[in-house]
N, C-alpha and C positions, 0 to 999 in steps of 0.2 A: 144981840149982844153976846160976845164971846168971853169966856173966862180963861184963867191960866191953863186949866186942863185941856180945853179946846185948842188953845194955841200950841201947847206942848204936843198934843196928838197930831196937829197939822205939821209941825216941824219934823216929827218922826216919820210921818207919811211922805213928806217931801224928800227926806234923806233916803228913805227906802226906794222911792221912785228913781232918784238920781243914781243910786247904787245899781239898781236893776238895769237902767238904761246903759250905764257904763259897762256892765257885764255883758249885755246883749251886743253892744258894739264890739267888745273884745272877742266874743264868741264868733261873731260874723267875720271878723278880721282873721282870726286864727283858723276858722273852719273846724271840722271834726278831726282833731289831731290824734285821736286815740281810737283804737278798735276794741278796747275793753273799758268797762265801767270803772270810774275813779272811786266809787264807793265800795262795791263788792268784788270787783275784779273780773266778773263774768264778761264774756264777749258781747259786744254791742252788734246786733244784726246789721248787715249791710243795708237792708231796706230802711232801718231807722236812721242810720248815718246819712243816707241819701235824702231822707224825708225831713230830718231835723238838723239843719246846718249848725255845726258847732256843738253837737250833743257831746256830753261827757259822761252820761249815766245811762244805764239800761232803763227800760220802761218801769220795771218794778221799783228801782231805787228812786227814779224821778217821781213816781206816784207817792212814795213814802216822804220824800222831801217836801212835796207840795202839800201833803196832808199835815205835816208838822208845822206849817206856817199858820 
């Protein structure tokens, strides 16, 4: 049996999954269009840009963004 809170949580999770999927598609389509981090402005190493298609952040900023979630 689910209650309103469970349904609301599921709606939020579904929306987040759709938003993430949309972002991933967009990132794959655009590729890594930047050589500097969109958060801090530091250069993104070539190895990271090659390894992570569509990257827009340096490792440190990406870690911080993931920790904030």
